[in-house]
N, CA, C and O of each residue as an XYZ file, in Angstrom:
732
protein
N      40.477    -30.289     17.161
C      39.539    -29.480     17.605
C      39.795    -27.963     17.320
O      39.133    -27.077     17.861
N      40.769    -27.740     16.464
C      41.208    -26.352     16.090
C      40.068    -25.592     15.573
O      39.842    -24.443     15.953
N      39.272    -26.271     14.626
C      38.203    -25.583     13.927
C      36.981    -25.266     14.910
O      36.156    -24.410     14.593
N      36.895    -25.903     15.990
C      35.727    -25.735     16.870
C      35.653    -24.420     17.476
O      34.537    -23.915     17.595
N      36.742    -23.753     17.899
C      36.724    -22.407     18.625
C      36.244    -21.324     17.709
O      35.304    -20.616     18.070
N      36.841    -21.141     16.511
C      36.279    -20.160     15.610
C      34.751    -20.381     15.197
O      33.950    -19.455     15.070
N      34.470    -21.665     15.015
C      33.174    -21.976     14.688
C      32.137    -21.721     15.892
O      30.974    -21.401     15.645
N      32.565    -21.862     17.076
C      31.769    -21.526     18.249
C      31.503    -20.009     18.281
O      30.385    -19.559     18.532
N      32.625    -19.205     18.005
C      32.343    -17.734     17.920
C      31.320    -17.399     16.815
O      30.422    -16.580     17.016
N      31.467    -18.019     15.699
C      30.709    -17.736     14.544
C      29.125    -18.166     14.915
O      28.178    -17.430     14.639
N      29.001    -19.292     15.491
C      27.586    -19.791     15.953
C      27.070    -18.870     16.956
O      25.881    -18.567     16.860
N      27.777    -18.362     17.922
C      27.370    -17.391     18.887
C      26.858    -16.066     18.306
O      25.810    -15.530     18.666
N      27.694    -15.590     17.376
C      27.404    -14.312     16.704
C      26.205    -14.500     15.814
O      25.338    -13.627     15.758
N      26.131    -15.607     15.119
C      24.908    -15.909     14.202
C      23.592    -16.094     15.029
O      22.489    -15.699     14.653
N      23.836    -16.710     16.140
C      22.641    -17.001     17.030
C      22.156    -15.736     17.589
O      20.945    -15.525     17.660
N      23.077    -14.824     18.018
C      22.711    -13.627     18.541
C      21.980    -12.668     17.519
O      20.990    -12.006     17.832
N      22.545    -12.657     16.304
C      21.929    -11.906     15.247
C      20.514    -12.433     14.935
O      19.571    -11.663     14.748
N      20.407    -13.716     14.888
C      19.079    -14.358     14.555
C      18.113    -14.043     15.669
O      16.930    -13.805     15.422
N      18.581    -14.038     16.838
C      17.732    -13.742     18.057
C      17.218    -12.221     17.901
O      16.026    -11.932     18.002
N      18.149    -11.357     17.666
C      17.741     -9.973     17.521
C      16.749     -9.716     16.407
O      15.773     -8.990     16.596
N      17.001    -10.331     15.197
C      16.185    -10.202     14.133
C      14.719    -10.711     14.364
O      13.734    -10.108     13.937
N      14.664    -11.943     15.121
C      13.340    -12.529     15.396
C      12.629    -11.561     16.381
O      11.432    -11.318     16.234
N      13.375    -10.993     17.410
C      12.793    -10.097     18.350
C      12.306     -8.850     17.604
O      11.237     -8.369     17.979
N      12.917     -8.313     16.666
C      12.524     -7.111     15.895
C      11.282     -7.470     15.064
O      10.315     -6.710     15.007
N      11.334     -8.644     14.425
C      10.289     -9.013     13.531
C       8.896     -9.237     14.375
O       7.801     -9.029     13.851
N       9.035     -9.654     15.647
C       7.863     -9.943     16.408
C       7.394     -8.653     17.101
O       6.348     -8.680     17.749
N       8.081     -7.582     17.002
C       7.604     -6.342     17.586
C       6.206     -5.881     17.073
O       6.033     -5.743     15.862
N       5.287     -5.659     17.892
C       3.948     -5.238     17.372
C       3.955     -3.942     16.765
O       4.605     -3.018     17.254
N       3.222     -3.814     15.654
C       3.122     -2.537     14.864
C       2.319     -1.485     15.661
O       1.228     -1.719     16.181
N       2.933     -0.369     15.702
C       2.286      0.733     16.441
C       1.490      1.439     15.369
O       1.990      1.763     14.292
N       0.156      1.678     15.724
C      -0.796      2.325     14.829
C      -1.229      3.550     15.450
O      -1.364      3.635     16.671
N      -1.472      4.585     14.586
C      -2.023      5.809     15.189
C      -3.457      5.670     15.223
O      -4.062      5.156     14.283
N      -4.071      6.132     16.331
C      -5.588      6.068     16.376
C      -6.118      7.506     16.375
O      -5.348      8.427     16.649
N      -7.304      7.717     16.100
C      -7.916      9.064     16.145
C      -7.764      9.710     17.447
O      -7.602     10.931     17.469
N      -7.799      8.988     18.622
C      -7.672      9.596     19.880
C      -6.309     10.256     20.118
O      -6.206     11.235     20.858
N      -5.220      9.685     19.454
C      -3.782     10.173     19.674
C      -3.535     11.407     18.842
O      -2.581     12.115     19.163
N      -4.280     11.745     17.813
C      -4.013     12.780     16.918
C      -4.084     14.137     17.532
O      -5.084     14.488     18.158
N      -3.020     14.927     17.363
C      -2.976     16.269     18.010
C      -3.550     17.337     17.009
O      -4.133     18.343     17.412
N      -3.362     17.075     15.773
C      -3.740     18.076     14.708
C      -4.965     17.561     13.885
O      -5.349     16.397     13.993
N      -5.512     18.387     13.134
C      -6.527     17.991     12.159
C      -6.099     16.713     11.365
O      -4.968     16.591     10.895
N      -7.049     15.800     11.253
C      -6.769     14.500     10.556
C      -6.907     14.629      9.038
O      -7.934     14.276      8.459
N      -5.829     15.151      8.400
C      -5.909     15.423      6.957
C      -6.089     14.084      6.198
O      -6.907     13.963      5.286
N      -5.262     13.062      6.631
C      -5.374     11.702      5.957
C      -6.856     11.097      5.897
O      -7.389     10.714      4.855
N      -7.430     11.069      7.137
C      -8.806     10.617      7.246
C      -9.862     11.540      6.540
O     -10.841     11.041      5.986
N      -9.667     12.771      6.568
C     -10.605     13.795      5.873
C     -10.567     13.440      4.374
O     -11.605     13.226      3.749
N      -9.411     13.386      3.845
C      -9.401     13.298      2.422
C      -9.579     11.850      1.992
O      -9.784     11.658      0.793
N      -9.527     10.815      2.809
C      -9.946      9.508      2.433
C     -11.466      9.506      2.415
O     -12.055      8.898      1.521
N     -12.124     10.160      3.365
C     -13.593     10.249      3.421
C     -14.075     10.972      2.119
O     -15.014     10.546      1.446
N     -13.369     12.083      1.821
C     -13.766     12.955      0.562
C     -13.581     12.047     -0.637
O     -14.489     11.986     -1.466
N     -12.512     11.361     -0.787
C     -12.248     10.457     -1.914
C     -13.337      9.423     -2.130
O     -13.862      9.207     -3.223
N     -13.639      8.793     -0.976
C     -14.743      7.860     -0.976
C     -15.961      8.359     -1.448
O     -16.592      7.774     -2.328
N     -16.379      9.515     -0.867
C     -17.659     10.252     -1.229
C     -17.645     10.566     -2.749
O     -18.622     10.277     -3.441
N     -16.536     11.161     -3.274
C     -16.490     11.486     -4.571
C     -16.506     10.277     -5.626
O     -17.051     10.333     -6.729
N     -15.835      9.201     -5.114
C     -15.785      8.020     -5.903
C     -17.241      7.478     -6.078
O     -17.638      7.028     -7.153
N     -17.985      7.549     -4.989
C     -19.389      7.067     -5.041
C     -20.254      7.989     -5.905
O     -21.086      7.484     -6.658
N     -20.107      9.240     -5.839
C     -20.876     10.234     -6.541
C     -20.499     10.273     -8.004
O     -21.337     10.591     -8.848
N     -19.253      9.956     -8.327
C     -18.624      9.941     -9.749
C     -19.062     11.234    -10.574
O     -19.572     11.139    -11.691
N     -18.824     12.432     -9.945
C     -19.189     13.660    -10.729
C     -18.262     13.889    -11.896
O     -17.111     13.452    -11.919
N     -18.801     14.578    -12.843
C     -18.119     15.093    -14.013
C     -17.282     16.311    -13.563
O     -17.777     17.209    -12.882
N     -16.046     16.307    -13.953
C     -15.116     17.302    -13.372
C     -14.568     18.135    -14.591
O     -14.119     17.569    -15.588
N     -14.626     19.544    -14.462
C     -13.943     20.337    -15.401
C     -12.549     20.513    -14.879
O     -12.323     21.267    -13.932
N     -11.594     19.813    -15.496
C     -10.259     19.776    -15.074
C      -9.307     20.550    -15.989
O      -9.333     20.294    -17.193
N      -8.504     21.437    -15.533
C      -7.583     22.154    -16.416
C      -6.206     21.988    -15.718
O      -6.082     21.929    -14.495
N      -5.214     21.918    -16.579
C      -3.891     21.688    -16.139
C      -3.104     22.737    -17.031
O      -3.146     22.785    -18.261
N      -2.348     23.604    -16.157
C      -1.453     24.574    -16.762
C      -0.072     24.375    -16.418
O       0.296     24.288    -15.247
N       0.755     24.296    -17.469
C       2.182     23.960    -17.179
C       2.975     25.192    -17.967
O       2.927     25.359    -19.186
N       3.624     25.921    -17.142
C       4.384     27.174    -17.611
C       3.595     28.009    -18.587
O       4.096     28.383    -19.647
N       2.350     28.305    -18.227
C       1.438     29.123    -18.990
C       0.626     28.502    -20.129
O      -0.269     29.137    -20.687
N       0.946     27.281    -20.456
C       0.087     26.526    -21.460
C      -1.064     25.724    -20.752
O      -0.791     24.821    -19.960
N      -2.265     26.050    -21.034
C      -3.358     25.364    -20.377
C      -4.077     24.417    -21.266
O      -4.230     24.644    -22.466
N      -4.551     23.269    -20.620
C      -5.348     22.269    -21.371
C      -6.528     21.969    -20.478
O      -6.338     21.778    -19.277
N      -7.628     21.923    -20.958
C      -8.842     21.639    -20.156
C      -9.688     20.539    -20.755
O      -9.769     20.419    -21.977
N     -10.300     19.760    -19.947
C     -11.205     18.621    -20.254
C     -12.269     18.432    -19.268
O     -12.075     18.732    -18.090
N     -13.450     17.924    -19.703
C     -14.493     17.519    -18.847
C     -14.373     15.995    -18.683
O     -14.368     15.294    -19.694
N     -14.282     15.481    -17.532
C     -14.052     14.095    -17.458
C     -14.488     13.481    -16.011
O     -14.848     14.207    -15.084
N     -14.424     12.259    -15.938
C     -14.859     11.530    -14.760
C     -13.568     10.999    -14.213
O     -12.832     10.325    -14.934
N     -13.255     11.283    -12.935
C     -11.966     10.858    -12.251
C     -12.171      9.459    -11.888
O     -13.145      9.141    -11.206
N     -11.306      8.591    -12.304
C     -11.425      7.177    -11.944
C     -10.935      6.775    -10.597
O     -11.451      5.820    -10.018
N      -9.923      7.488    -10.050
C      -9.354      7.126     -8.837
C      -9.276      8.456     -7.889
O      -8.277      9.171     -7.962
N     -10.249      8.744     -7.082
C     -10.155     10.066     -6.298
C      -9.112      9.955     -5.185
O      -8.552     10.978     -4.790
N      -8.839      8.815     -4.684
C      -7.795      8.679     -3.777
C      -6.359      9.136     -4.261
O      -5.565      9.759     -3.556
N      -6.144      8.740     -5.552
C      -4.826      9.057     -6.166
C      -4.992     10.627     -6.525
O      -4.014     11.362     -6.381
N      -6.112     11.099     -6.950
C      -6.280     12.486     -7.421
C      -6.110     13.408     -6.271
O      -5.654     14.531     -6.492
N      -6.435     13.042     -5.040
C      -6.264     13.815     -3.874
C      -4.990     13.514     -2.969
O      -4.812     14.027     -1.864
N      -4.189     12.680     -3.540
C      -3.037     12.285     -2.767
C      -2.037     13.353     -2.402
O      -1.331     13.201     -1.406
N      -1.944     14.435     -3.167
C      -1.111     15.548     -2.666
C      -1.558     16.048     -1.370
O      -0.716     16.416     -0.551
N      -2.916     16.099     -1.085
C      -3.431     16.521      0.191
C      -3.149     15.559      1.232
O      -2.723     15.944      2.321
N      -3.365     14.261      0.967
C      -3.213     13.220      1.974
C      -1.691     13.118      2.418
O      -1.385     12.840      3.578
N      -0.813     13.347      1.480
C       0.630     13.215      1.769
C       1.035     14.465      2.604
O       2.179     14.510      3.054
N       0.233     15.399      2.818
C       0.575     16.547      3.760
C       0.140     16.346      5.128
O       0.030     17.334      5.854
N      -0.126     15.165      5.575
C      -0.537     14.803      6.869
C       0.612     15.296      7.956
O       1.794     14.989      7.805
N       0.194     16.001      8.939
C       1.163     16.474      9.882
C       1.018     15.659     11.219
O       1.638     16.030     12.216
N       0.263     14.631     11.247
C       0.109     13.825     12.521
C       1.070     12.621     12.644
O       0.665     11.491     12.917
N       2.333     12.921     12.433
C       3.312     11.889     12.649
C       3.736     11.953     14.204
O       3.820     13.033     14.789
N       3.979     10.806     14.784
C       4.332     10.829     16.238
C       5.482     11.810     16.504
O       5.432     12.537     17.496
N       6.480     11.853     15.683
C       7.650     12.702     15.883
C       7.426     14.124     15.865
O       8.248     14.904     16.347
N       6.235     14.534     15.272
C       5.912     15.944     15.069
C       4.901     16.503     16.008
O       4.356     17.582     15.773
N       4.624     15.754     17.127
C       3.516     16.147     18.101
C       3.785     17.612     18.536
O       2.786     18.266     18.836
N       4.885     18.163     18.605
C       5.139     19.553     19.109
C       5.793     20.392     18.065
O       6.427     21.396     18.390
N       5.661     20.012     16.802
C       6.328     20.704     15.662
C       5.558     21.822     15.024
O       6.075     22.610     14.232
N       4.259     21.862     15.412
C       3.291     22.927     14.780
C       2.670     23.684     15.850
O       2.215     23.162     16.868
N       2.661     25.015     15.580
C       1.856     25.926     16.408
C       0.363     25.905     15.940
O       0.035     25.658     14.780
N      -0.483     26.181     16.921
C      -1.946     26.102     16.568
C      -2.545     27.442     16.934
O      -2.448     27.899     18.073
N      -3.204     28.099     15.885
C      -3.859     29.320     16.135
C      -5.296     29.102     15.693
O      -5.515     28.633     14.576
N      -6.281     29.421     16.518
C      -7.612     29.195     16.091
C      -8.520     30.346     16.348
O      -8.320     31.116     17.287
N      -9.478     30.466     15.553
C     -10.464     31.586     15.827
C     -11.778     30.789     15.589
O     -11.779     29.564     15.472
N     -12.887     31.553     15.524
C     -14.290     30.982     15.500
C     -14.443     30.085     14.298
O     -15.072     29.035     14.425
N     -13.915     30.421     13.148
C     -14.095     29.601     11.893
C     -12.935     29.030     11.235
O     -13.041     28.366     10.204
N     -11.703     29.301     11.872
C     -10.398     28.951     11.244
C      -9.480     28.269     12.188
O      -9.388     28.720     13.329
N      -8.797     27.236     11.836
C      -7.697     26.675     12.651
C      -6.447     26.646     11.778
O      -6.498     26.060     10.697
N      -5.304     27.257     12.190
C      -4.170     27.343     11.436
C      -3.035     26.623     12.142
O      -2.775     26.855     13.323
N      -2.382     25.770     11.427
C      -1.213     25.005     11.913
C       0.055     25.487     11.175
O       0.121     25.483      9.946
N       1.043     25.895     11.963
C       2.296     26.489     11.266
C       3.468     25.696     11.791
O       3.567     25.480     12.998
N       4.367     25.251     10.916
C       5.568     24.576     11.242
C       6.467     25.414     12.080
O       6.698     26.583     11.771
N       6.993     24.834     13.160
C       7.936     25.502     13.944
C       9.450     25.292     13.455
O      10.335     26.108     13.713
N       9.635     24.232     12.795
C      10.871     23.789     12.297
C      11.091     24.013     10.787
O      10.214     23.583     10.038
N      12.158     24.636     10.255
C      12.333     24.943      8.886
C      12.452     23.695      7.999
O      12.172     23.808      6.806
N      12.844     22.529      8.490
C      13.073     21.427      7.738
C      11.712     20.563      7.465
O      11.721     19.591      6.709
N      10.591     20.990      8.124
C       9.378     20.332      7.769
C       8.792     20.771      6.471
O       8.641     21.960      6.190
N       8.447     19.729      5.643
C       7.784     20.018      4.271
C       6.582     20.838      4.363
O       6.443     21.908      3.771
N       5.679     20.271      5.165
C       4.265     21.036      5.308
C       4.561     22.162      6.152
O       4.961     22.015      7.307
N       4.375     23.298      5.604
C       4.686     24.603      6.356
C       3.510     25.175      7.056
O       3.652     25.835      8.085
N       2.277     24.922      6.488
C       1.089     25.543      7.047
C      -0.151     24.761      6.501
O      -0.255     24.386      5.333
N      -1.093     24.558      7.498
C      -2.427     23.944      7.121
C      -3.456     24.957      7.664
O      -3.389     25.356      8.826
N      -4.343     25.337      6.860
C      -5.506     26.141      7.368
C      -6.801     25.453      7.077
O      -7.095     25.104      5.934
N      -7.570     25.261      8.106
C      -8.857     24.621      8.063
C      -9.946     25.571      8.303
O     -10.049     26.054      9.431
N     -10.781     25.901      7.371
C     -11.973     26.802      7.544
C     -13.119     25.951      7.792
O     -13.289     24.862      7.245
N     -13.942     26.514      8.679
C     -15.224     25.726      9.070
C     -16.297     26.678      9.221
O     -16.031     27.830      9.563
N     -17.600     26.277      8.979
C     -18.774     26.955      9.211
C     -19.782     26.016      9.848
O     -20.093     24.961      9.295
N     -20.278     26.387     10.979
C     -21.177     25.566     11.888
C     -20.569     24.172     12.051
O     -21.284     23.174     11.957
N     -19.264     24.091     12.293
C     -18.637     22.804     12.674
C     -18.248     21.971     11.321
O     -17.610     20.923     11.426
N     -18.616     22.425     10.171
C     -18.358     21.627      8.974
C     -17.288     22.263      8.153
O     -17.356     23.461      7.879
N     -16.290     21.502      7.745
C     -15.107     21.991      6.927
C     -15.637     22.591      5.672
O     -16.388     21.954      4.934
N     -15.235     23.877      5.406
C     -15.567     24.557      4.162
C     -14.420     24.790      3.295
O     -14.572     25.194      2.142
N     -13.241     24.543      3.820
C     -12.045     24.647      3.022
C     -10.879     24.171      3.764
O     -10.830     24.219      4.993
N      -9.854     23.671      2.964
C      -8.517     23.234      3.469
C      -7.478     23.793      2.513
O      -7.511     23.591      1.299
N      -6.557     24.507      3.138
C      -5.467     25.023      2.353
C      -4.077     24.579      2.960
O      -3.820     24.792      4.145
N      -3.269     24.010      2.184
C      -1.961     23.470      2.576
C      -0.829     24.150      1.876
O      -0.898     24.329      0.660
N       0.199     24.536      2.560
C       1.313     25.132      1.969
C       2.552     24.186      2.203
O       2.938     23.988      3.355
N       3.136     23.641      1.203
C       4.267     22.733      1.329
C       5.458     23.453      0.754
O       5.316     24.330     -0.097
N       6.662     23.074      1.230
C       7.921     23.720      0.683
C       9.087     22.673      0.954
O       9.292     22.207      2.075
N       9.814     22.353     -0.144
C      10.899     21.334     -0.006
C      12.101     22.059     -0.639
O      11.990     22.664     -1.706
N      13.238     21.981      0.042
C      14.391     22.638     -0.454
C      15.520     21.599     -0.252
O      15.553     20.965      0.803
N      16.442     21.398     -1.212
C      17.580     20.598     -1.036
C      18.693     21.110     -2.082
O      18.536     22.194     -2.645
N      19.697     20.395     -2.301
C      20.813     20.874     -3.078
C      20.452     20.801     -4.569
O      21.071     21.508     -5.364
N      19.526     20.021     -4.960
C      19.174     19.836     -6.344
C      17.954     20.640     -6.777
O      17.888     21.065     -7.930
N      16.988     20.860     -5.890
C      15.737     21.549     -6.286
C      15.042     22.255     -5.089
O      15.307     22.015     -3.911
N      14.169     23.107     -5.501
C      13.265     23.764     -4.530
C      11.870     23.580     -5.021
O      11.659     23.833     -6.207
N      10.929     23.190     -4.294
C       9.565     22.932     -4.684
C       8.649     23.626     -3.704
O       8.728     23.362     -2.504
N       7.730     24.555     -4.202
C       6.747     25.160     -3.314
C       5.417     24.782     -3.918
O       5.224     24.816     -5.133
N       4.496     24.415     -3.023
C       3.076     24.118     -3.538
C       2.071     24.588     -2.509
O       2.237     24.473     -1.295
N       1.060     25.103     -3.070
C      -0.246     25.478     -2.412
C      -1.278     24.622     -2.832
O      -1.597     24.530     -4.018
N      -1.882     23.917     -1.820
C      -3.064     23.051     -2.277
C      -4.333     23.636     -1.601
O      -4.304     24.009     -0.429
N      -5.320     23.699     -2.283
C      -6.609     24.302     -1.847
C      -7.751     23.353     -2.238
O      -7.876     22.885     -3.370
N      -8.530     23.121     -1.260
C      -9.709     22.130     -1.464
C     -10.969     22.742     -0.746
O     -10.946     23.162      0.411
N     -12.099     22.742     -1.588
C     -13.331     23.209     -1.065
C     -14.293     22.181     -1.423
O     -14.547     21.928     -2.600
N     -14.895     21.514     -0.338
C     -15.785     20.422     -0.499
C     -16.894     20.703     -1.385
O     -17.430     21.810     -1.328
N     -17.322     19.762     -2.253
C     -18.426     19.931     -3.179
C     -18.328     21.093     -4.210
O     -19.315     21.527     -4.804
N     -17.122     21.540     -4.370
C     -16.851     22.582     -5.236
C     -15.660     22.418     -6.195
O     -15.817     22.206     -7.397
N     -14.453     22.529     -5.596
C     -13.242     22.410     -6.471
C     -11.959     22.098     -5.607
O     -11.949     22.157     -4.377
N     -10.990     21.794     -6.311
C      -9.583     21.690     -5.688
C      -8.701     22.388     -6.658
O      -8.957     22.420     -7.861
N      -7.585     22.985     -6.083
C      -6.572     23.649     -6.912
C      -5.137     23.312     -6.317
O      -4.895     23.448     -5.118
N      -4.251     22.886     -7.197
C      -2.901     22.540     -6.828
C      -2.033     23.446     -7.549
O      -2.006     23.319     -8.774
N      -1.268     24.400     -6.969
C      -0.346     25.275     -7.625
C       1.012     24.812     -7.070
O       1.194     24.669     -5.861
N       1.985     24.577     -8.022
C       3.360     24.120     -7.753
C       4.348     24.834     -8.592
O       4.132     25.097     -9.775
N       5.523     25.168     -7.915
C       6.591     25.831     -8.616
C       7.793     25.019     -8.176
O       8.076     24.844     -6.991
N       8.510     24.515     -9.232
C       9.667     23.749     -8.934
C      10.825     24.265     -9.684
O      10.780     24.404    -10.906
N      11.961     24.581     -8.906
C      13.163     25.074     -9.517
C      14.194     24.083     -9.376
O      14.584     23.739     -8.260
N      14.699     23.563    -10.535
C      15.794     22.493    -10.581
C      17.078     23.089    -11.020
O      17.144     23.744    -12.059
N      18.015     22.893    -10.315
C      19.337     23.517    -10.718
C      19.700     22.845    -12.096
O      19.436     21.682    -12.400
N      20.289     23.687    -12.804
C      20.716     23.485    -14.282
C      19.528     23.487    -15.288
O      19.636     24.016    -16.395
N      18.415     22.890    -14.871
C      17.240     22.845    -15.734
C      16.361     24.186    -15.714
O      15.870     24.630    -16.751
N      16.209     24.750    -14.570
C      15.400     25.907    -14.441
C      13.992     25.687    -13.700
O      13.771     24.703    -12.993
N      13.169     26.597    -13.913
C      11.800     26.586    -13.121
C      10.788     26.084    -14.040
O      10.849     26.273    -15.255
N       9.802     25.408    -13.422
C       8.537     24.977    -13.991
C       7.479     25.326    -13.077
O       7.677     25.144    -11.875
N       6.359     25.813    -13.485
C       5.106     26.024    -12.758
C       3.950     25.171    -13.227
O       3.793     24.901    -14.418
N       3.169     24.763    -12.296
C       1.989     23.899    -12.651
C       0.847     24.400    -11.920
O       1.020     24.900    -10.808
N      -0.403     24.306    -12.480
C      -1.536     24.557    -11.776
C      -2.627     23.523    -12.248
O      -2.882     23.397    -13.446
N      -3.195     22.868    -11.379
C      -4.156     21.827    -11.687
C      -5.547     22.354    -10.907
O      -5.538     22.658     -9.714
N      -6.625     22.410    -11.669
C      -7.913     22.890    -11.098
C      -8.857     21.804    -11.502
O      -8.815     21.245    -12.598
N      -9.772     21.521    -10.479
C     -10.784     20.603    -10.802
C     -12.015     21.108    -10.141
O     -12.103     21.228     -8.919
N     -13.025     21.418    -11.034
C     -14.342     21.921    -10.572
C     -15.350     20.825    -10.787
O     -15.398     20.180    -11.834
N     -16.154     20.635     -9.764
C     -17.181     19.551     -9.760
C     -18.438     20.109     -9.199
O     -19.436     19.397     -9.094
């Protein structure tokens, strides 16, 4: 019965691990609902805009500028959700960030500013007229040991979107991008 004692410890450890894994796997998924959101719902707003533009299928005058060289085309965007993903990815309604942004509002503008320097989305400005969104401007900034990236995203419903991005990579240097879509 020499082999029994080590096996008993192994079975106990394995059983405990299995029990913990099963308990974690059965944990209900926590979903954010609109009622819980503290800040403007960027994710939902741009999903709605993408759905609307997908249905309208407008022709877009799109220009892409990379380090001063510009290329322009008139085209139909096949996937608006992907086209507007830079805006959607700037969502500030994460549960851990509920107190991470200051809110300043006036009659026609609401501005959210990051309180912590490590937050990628530094500022979100929502402009409204008669309760309807007339513009969204997002400022993102990412810094680490390898690169710095700054971007300014501007969206004006039923008009245009502009993405300005400057990325500086150590050893390689700086690149600037500007994407404009007018519809």
